[in-house]
C-alpha atoms as one frame of an Amber mdcrd trajectory, in Angstrom:
protein
  35.686 -24.169  34.295  33.230 -22.291  32.831  30.601 -24.625  32.643  30.719
 -25.321  36.076  30.838 -21.701  36.502  27.494 -21.180  34.296  26.134 -23.927
  36.634  26.544 -22.441  39.492  25.390 -18.854  38.507  22.275 -20.397  36.779
  21.519 -22.139  40.385  22.060 -19.308  41.908  20.196 -16.790  39.829  17.262
 -18.879  39.348  17.104 -19.670  43.417  16.740 -15.765  43.385  14.298 -15.296
  40.934  11.843 -18.023  42.624  12.478 -16.662  45.775  11.300 -12.853  44.297
   8.311 -14.415  42.857   6.986 -15.956  45.976   7.930 -13.051  48.144   5.958
 -10.346  45.662   3.299 -12.392  44.977   2.220 -12.605  48.475   2.872  -9.109
  49.113   1.119  -8.151  46.115  -1.903  -9.951  47.549  -1.607  -8.520  51.118
  -1.341  -5.042  49.311  -4.348  -5.477  47.204  -6.381  -6.826  50.468  -5.227
  -3.479  52.179  -6.516  -1.338  49.552  -9.913  -2.430  49.927 -10.135  -0.840
  53.330  -9.759   2.683  51.058 -12.311   1.730  48.431 -14.794   5.111  48.331
 -15.941   7.676  46.622 -14.185   7.333  43.085 -11.287   4.932  44.367 -12.930
   1.203  43.337 -11.564  -2.161  42.863 -10.209  -1.237  39.168  -8.498   1.787
  40.793  -6.911  -0.481  43.602  -5.554  -3.090  41.144  -4.066  -0.192  39.173
  -2.579   1.488  42.080  -1.156  -1.797  43.752   0.378  -1.999  39.662   2.095
   1.380  39.385   3.502   0.427  43.144   5.066  -2.927  41.840   8.631  -1.307
  41.116   9.018   0.168  44.484   8.007  -3.270  45.942  10.644  -5.133  43.848
  13.378  -2.892  44.408  12.428  -3.466  48.544  12.747  -7.004  48.031  15.592
  -7.419  45.817  18.201  -7.437  48.396  16.094 -10.068  50.704  15.810 -12.257
  46.921  19.632 -12.276  46.513  20.307 -12.980  50.289  17.599 -16.131  50.202
  18.353 -16.758  46.537  21.894 -17.515  47.249  21.144 -19.201  50.431  18.833
 -21.532  48.856  20.803 -21.815  45.699  24.299 -22.819  47.065  21.975 -24.750
  49.990  20.813 -27.191  47.261  23.854 -28.041  46.050  25.370 -28.663  49.425
  22.454 -30.947  50.317  23.302 -33.017  47.180  26.839 -33.044  47.411  27.253
 -31.220  44.229  29.591 -28.461  46.227  31.844 -31.315  47.594  32.197 -32.753
  44.190  33.244 -29.274  42.713  35.935 -28.472  45.496  37.187 -31.874  44.580
  37.180 -30.983  41.114  39.730 -28.565  41.929  37.685 -25.835  41.909  38.924
 -22.889  44.750  36.577 -21.640  47.124  37.050 -17.858  46.032  36.206 -19.121
  42.242  32.754 -20.447  43.621  32.449 -17.432  45.411  32.607 -15.411  42.587
  30.409 -17.079  40.496  27.680 -17.046  43.108  28.246 -13.341  43.299  27.387
 -12.605  39.707  23.952 -13.212  39.849  24.053 -10.564  42.793  25.438  -8.004
  41.053  23.059  -8.197  37.656  20.645  -7.945  40.885  22.492  -4.838  42.468
  22.509  -3.202  38.948  18.915  -3.711  38.302  18.232  -2.450  41.723  20.323
   0.827  40.971  18.030   1.412  37.893  14.620   0.425  39.334  15.126   2.758
  42.463  16.497   5.426  40.253  14.810   5.443  37.429  11.583   3.148  37.413
  10.238   3.451  41.226  10.134   6.873  41.743   7.654   8.078  38.932   5.668
   5.029  39.462   5.386   5.759  42.876   4.638   9.749  42.522   1.795   9.069
  39.767   0.284   6.120  42.623   0.076   8.615  45.216  -1.411  11.493  43.282
  -3.883   9.100  41.375  -5.026   7.780  44.381  -5.282  10.921  46.486  -7.117
  12.477  43.536  -9.452   9.474  43.136 -10.216   9.569  47.011 -11.511  12.949
  46.427  -8.392  15.478  46.759 -10.150  18.241  44.882 -12.829  18.418  46.961
 -13.517  21.969  48.882 -12.083  21.298  52.107  -8.186  20.129  53.352  -8.255
  16.131  53.447  -6.755  14.094  56.477  -4.290  12.763  54.361  -1.766  14.629
  52.070   1.485  16.474  52.640   2.246  19.519  54.480   5.435  21.843  54.165
   6.812  25.025  56.197   8.158  27.555  54.077   9.249  30.551  56.446   6.192
  31.490  58.756   3.579  29.607  57.000   2.238  25.837  56.944   1.143  24.716
  53.570  -1.215  21.596  53.449  -1.497  19.869  49.859  -4.337  17.495  49.073
  -2.669  15.688  46.145   0.566  16.535  43.870   0.152  15.966  40.072   3.271
  15.273  38.244   2.185  17.709  35.916   2.354  20.526  37.860  -1.386  20.555
  38.915  -2.251  20.617  42.725  -4.999  19.869  44.571  -6.440  21.200  47.821
  -3.838  23.860  48.622  -4.672  25.243  52.269  -2.086  27.796  53.394  -1.614
  29.274  57.142   0.144  31.943  58.207   1.659  32.706  61.164   3.513  35.857
  62.775   6.345  36.045  65.260   4.433  35.121  67.989   3.043  32.079  66.162
  -0.482  33.765  66.014  -2.312  33.079  62.913  -2.829  35.529  60.625  -4.892
  34.433  57.941  -5.475  31.223  56.384  -6.579  30.040  52.928  -7.693  27.219
  50.753  -7.701  26.879  46.707  -9.399  24.082  45.129  -6.479  23.890  42.660
  -3.381  25.435  41.418  -1.551  25.388  38.287   2.456  26.185  37.636   3.048
  28.693  35.335   6.833  28.405  34.860   7.879  30.773  37.740   4.839  31.149
  40.016   1.566  28.928  40.864  -1.956  30.104  39.779  -4.592  29.545  42.467
  -8.096  28.762  41.196 -11.395  29.041  43.488  -9.370  30.896  46.449 -10.892
  31.604  50.219  -8.914  33.862  52.104  -9.636  34.786  56.029  -7.594  36.888
  57.649  -7.599  37.555  61.378  -7.615  41.132  62.700  -7.726  42.238  66.533
 -11.668  41.965  66.558 -12.942  40.683  63.259 -12.119  38.375  60.656 -12.133
  39.119  56.858 -13.103  36.647  54.229 -11.956  37.230  50.447 -13.040  35.363
  47.297 -10.980  35.143  44.580 -11.287  33.538  40.960  -7.441  33.022  40.979
  -4.473  34.524  42.969  -0.736  34.805  41.888   1.368  32.209  44.160   4.900
  33.319  44.512   6.948  30.132  46.084  10.400  28.534  46.497   8.244  25.317
  45.971   8.753  23.661  42.121   6.965  20.582  40.616  10.198  18.971  41.134
  10.541  19.755  44.935   6.858  18.897  45.241   6.743  15.774  43.454   9.344
  14.590  46.403   7.142  15.623  49.376   3.905  13.012  48.162   6.136   9.858
  48.031   7.887   8.872  51.181  11.796   9.232  51.809  12.603   5.710  51.057
  10.869   5.557  47.747  12.673   8.342  46.107  15.633   8.658  43.945  19.063
   9.362  45.412  19.125  12.412  43.207  15.522  13.159  44.596  16.482  12.809
  47.936  19.900  15.383  47.544  17.938  17.627  46.102  14.952  18.018  48.831
  17.469  17.648  51.654  19.466  20.265  50.189  16.361  22.417  49.648  15.525
  21.856  53.315  18.954  22.872  54.658  18.341  25.933  52.701  15.159  26.428
  54.297  16.722  25.872  57.941  14.675  22.687  58.280  15.934  19.551  59.545
  16.618  17.024  56.351  17.826  14.247  58.668  15.379  12.110  57.385  15.834
  12.677  53.794  19.953  11.963  54.385  18.800   8.739  55.976  17.443   7.854
  53.292  19.418   8.989  50.883  22.603   6.905  52.402  20.354   3.772  52.393
  19.745   4.023  48.867  23.678   5.064  48.222  25.053   1.840  50.331  22.184
  -0.547  48.948  24.585  -2.400  46.847  27.197  -2.622  48.870  24.564  -4.163
  52.103  23.158  -6.639  49.217  26.475  -7.634  48.425  27.547  -8.415  51.827
  24.586  -9.681  52.690  25.021 -12.766  49.803  28.726 -12.883  51.434  27.293
 -13.735  54.864  24.751 -16.373  52.722  27.968 -17.910  51.415  29.794 -18.281
  54.474  26.662 -19.957  55.740  26.467 -22.450  53.537  30.343 -23.194  53.655
  30.565 -23.071  57.207  27.711 -23.885  60.206  24.788 -24.661  57.320  26.557
 -27.131  55.384  24.889 -30.427  56.563  21.537 -29.069  57.703  17.955 -29.048
  56.477  16.686 -26.910  53.441  14.015 -25.802  55.897  16.485 -24.890  58.708
  18.581 -22.700  56.219  15.675 -20.640  55.112  14.768 -20.253  58.861  18.050
 -19.434  59.709  18.377 -17.083  56.444  14.998 -14.980  57.694  16.223 -14.407
  61.134  19.861 -13.037  59.577  17.919 -11.056  57.288  15.263  -9.484  59.994
  18.316  -9.392  62.609  19.859  -7.098  59.633  17.010  -5.304  58.957  15.960
  -4.259  62.430  19.633  -3.430  63.424  19.080  -0.602  60.406  15.768   0.401
  61.476  17.105   1.091  65.115  19.742   2.703  64.301  18.596   5.216  61.990
  15.742   6.562  64.254  18.336   6.816  66.859  20.630   8.850  64.340  17.420
  11.168  64.248  16.930  11.555  67.726  20.400  11.692  68.812  22.040  13.877
  65.862  24.864  11.422  64.872  25.443  10.851  60.971  22.796   8.672  59.604
  25.517   7.210  57.336  26.813   5.208  60.145  23.405   4.068  60.576  23.150
   2.272  57.772  26.976   1.658  57.621  27.572  -0.090  61.069  25.232  -2.986
  59.996  26.869  -3.420  56.908  30.050  -3.363  58.650  29.138  -6.007  61.345
  27.791  -8.490  58.591  31.128  -8.098  56.640  33.065  -9.006  59.025  30.612
 -11.977  60.548  31.022 -13.244  56.567  34.847 -12.523  56.335  35.455 -14.718
  59.737  33.251 -17.383  58.768  34.631 -17.476  55.279  38.372 -17.920  56.476
  37.075 -20.603  58.546  35.599 -22.412  55.942  38.545 -22.064  53.468
């Protein structure tokens, strides 16, 4: 029995690895082609290659659930096509044992996903984004069209680039009064964190009075703000590419500032429930093999798998923005597609058993 378990695990695990290699190779090629449109200033072809390489952990994390689902579908499907599953069942191996053997490689992928999503992808993504922003000229004398925005009290802040070592490039600040009238605007070429405050360099401040404007230039200027390098490192990365701890920290910070943090809570629940979603999708793939896709061709299995995977993704992508617009719990937006898939997989498995 152990040999049969090992064979099922190797077949399914090998198919998952193959699917991941194919999908990642295509994604990296298209990502590099897309980066060629941004080549200018100090951002050249080698920089684009380095940027794509730094985003590789994030791309692996994004495709792990798809790799587990499609790999299980392809691996068990090949065994079904060659009648190996029929022989295994005839040898007295229960359906539950086959399911558990196929689930083991998926569990390895889940663990890998958690580790990559928490400890590898977020810091690599921060380095990639700051590296690209600086290469594109984030340290110039004006605010860039890209960068990140943040609101703190009555002030709006724009940062051209945020480096993980506590250095900011292109800091623009706009201060408004209670009537939303602009009081002052300033631009600093760079800011360096000093432990409890930021030190702005080469600052130009323009104050707007009743009948005139006043400009003041400072070589250095102390900036007191609640933004720490840890909080700012969250800003430069899309919510779905942050770690769960980073999402929780920043969502809590936004709540303390009386700002809407629903987008970050949605990303938090997507990451928190990713292991459960991956396991459920693998269960659906197994139920397909022992149910309606037992005797079809491999091409049809792959086509069906893509449809089901896209349907699952689109359900979450549809319910996620709905939770932001209508204000219901973002956890439900993530959990409902998982629950629907789990029920469908359970029904098919009971029929197969």
